[in-house]
C-alpha positions as CSV (number, residue, x, y, z in Angstrom):
1,X,-18.7,59.5,-107.7
2,X,-16.9,62.4,-106.1
3,X,-18.4,63.8,-102.9
4,X,-16.8,67.0,-101.6
5,X,-17.4,68.2,-98.1
6,X,-17.4,71.8,-97.3
7,X,-15.7,73.3,-94.2
8,X,-19.1,74.0,-92.8
9,X,-19.7,70.4,-91.9
10,X,-19.6,69.1,-88.4
11,X,-16.4,67.1,-89.0
12,X,-13.0,68.4,-88.4
13,X,-10.3,67.1,-90.7
14,X,-10.6,64.3,-93.2
15,X,-10.3,61.2,-91.0
16,X,-13.9,60.3,-91.7
17,X,-13.4,59.9,-95.5
18,X,-12.8,56.2,-95.3
19,X,-16.0,55.6,-93.3
20,X,-17.9,57.8,-95.7
21,X,-16.5,55.8,-98.7
22,X,-17.5,52.5,-97.1
23,X,-21.0,53.9,-96.5
24,X,-21.3,54.6,-100.2
25,X,-20.1,51.1,-101.0
26,X,-22.8,49.7,-98.7
27,X,-25.4,52.0,-100.3
28,X,-24.5,51.1,-103.9
29,X,-24.0,47.4,-103.4
30,X,-26.7,46.9,-100.8
31,X,-24.1,45.0,-98.7
32,X,-24.5,45.0,-94.9
33,X,-21.4,46.2,-93.1
34,X,-20.3,44.9,-89.7
35,X,-21.9,46.9,-87.0
36,X,-19.2,46.1,-84.4
37,X,-16.4,48.1,-86.1
38,X,-15.3,51.7,-85.8
39,X,-13.6,53.2,-88.8
40,X,-11.0,56.0,-89.1
41,X,-8.7,57.0,-91.9
42,X,-8.3,59.6,-94.7
43,X,-8.4,58.5,-98.3
44,X,-6.5,59.6,-101.4
45,X,-8.2,59.7,-104.8
46,X,-6.3,56.5,-105.6
47,X,-7.9,54.5,-102.8
48,X,-4.9,54.6,-100.5
49,X,-5.7,55.0,-96.8
50,X,-3.7,57.8,-95.3
51,X,-2.5,58.5,-91.7
52,X,-4.7,60.4,-89.3
53,X,-4.1,61.9,-85.8
54,X,-5.8,61.6,-82.5
55,X,-5.8,57.8,-82.3
56,X,-5.8,57.6,-78.5
57,X,-8.9,59.7,-78.4
58,X,-10.5,57.6,-81.1
59,X,-9.7,54.3,-79.3
60,X,-11.1,55.7,-76.1
61,X,-14.3,56.8,-77.9
62,X,-14.5,53.4,-79.5
63,X,-14.3,51.7,-76.1
64,X,-16.8,54.1,-74.6
65,X,-19.3,53.3,-77.4
66,X,-19.0,49.6,-76.6
67,X,-17.3,48.7,-80.0
68,X,-14.4,46.3,-79.9
69,X,-12.9,46.6,-83.4
70,X,-11.2,49.6,-84.9
71,X,-10.2,49.9,-88.5
72,X,-7.2,52.3,-88.9
73,X,-4.5,53.2,-91.4
74,X,-1.3,51.0,-91.3
75,X,1.0,54.0,-90.6
76,X,-1.0,54.7,-87.5
77,X,-0.3,51.3,-86.0
78,X,2.5,52.3,-83.5
79,X,3.5,50.6,-80.3
80,X,1.9,53.4,-78.3
81,X,-1.5,53.0,-80.1
82,X,-1.3,49.2,-79.8
83,X,-0.7,49.3,-76.0
84,X,-3.4,51.9,-75.5
85,X,-5.9,49.7,-77.5
86,X,-4.8,46.6,-75.6
87,X,-5.6,48.2,-72.2
88,X,-9.1,49.1,-73.6
89,X,-9.6,45.6,-75.0
90,X,-9.9,46.8,-78.6
91,X,-8.9,44.8,-81.7
92,X,-7.0,47.0,-84.2
93,X,-7.2,46.2,-87.9
94,X,-4.6,48.0,-89.9
95,X,-5.3,48.6,-93.6
96,X,-3.4,50.1,-96.5
97,X,-6.1,50.7,-99.1
98,X,-9.9,50.8,-99.6
99,X,-10.0,47.1,-100.9
100,X,-8.6,45.9,-97.6
101,X,-11.1,48.0,-95.8
102,X,-14.0,46.5,-97.8
103,X,-12.8,43.0,-97.0
104,X,-12.6,43.9,-93.3
105,X,-15.9,45.6,-92.9
106,X,-18.2,43.6,-95.1
107,X,-18.7,40.0,-93.9
108,X,-20.0,38.8,-97.3
109,X,-18.0,39.1,-100.5
110,X,-18.4,42.4,-102.3
111,X,-17.3,42.7,-106.0
112,X,-13.6,43.4,-106.1
113,X,-11.9,44.4,-109.5
114,X,-10.4,41.5,-111.3
115,X,-12.5,38.9,-109.5
116,X,-15.7,39.1,-111.5
117,X,-16.3,36.3,-114.0
118,X,-19.0,36.6,-116.6
119,X,-21.4,33.6,-116.3
120,X,-21.3,31.1,-119.1
121,X,-24.1,31.5,-121.7
122,X,-26.1,28.5,-122.6
123,X,-27.4,28.3,-126.1
């Protein structure tokens, strides 16, 4: 599934694409995501999570919304962002790809490639 957003949307930039992708995973698998986690990150077509900007504003918005966990790209995890999040009492979860994001956002196991086993058939 490829969903392309036009520039006329209310979002600026592509830092919502990870959250958008995880919403599709929830929709297609009927898995319930954690509701106490904010998500930011751009995604490549290969599932890699790419760096985004404005992390201080995003952590401030996360705290203002009463959310205590923030999923963010690994390259964004700088000392400055960590100290800002610590003052706001926000747990930062750094991820590198969409599979790590799925593991962090869904409390129950969701099908991950290579981990599916076909059930034994009984004759």
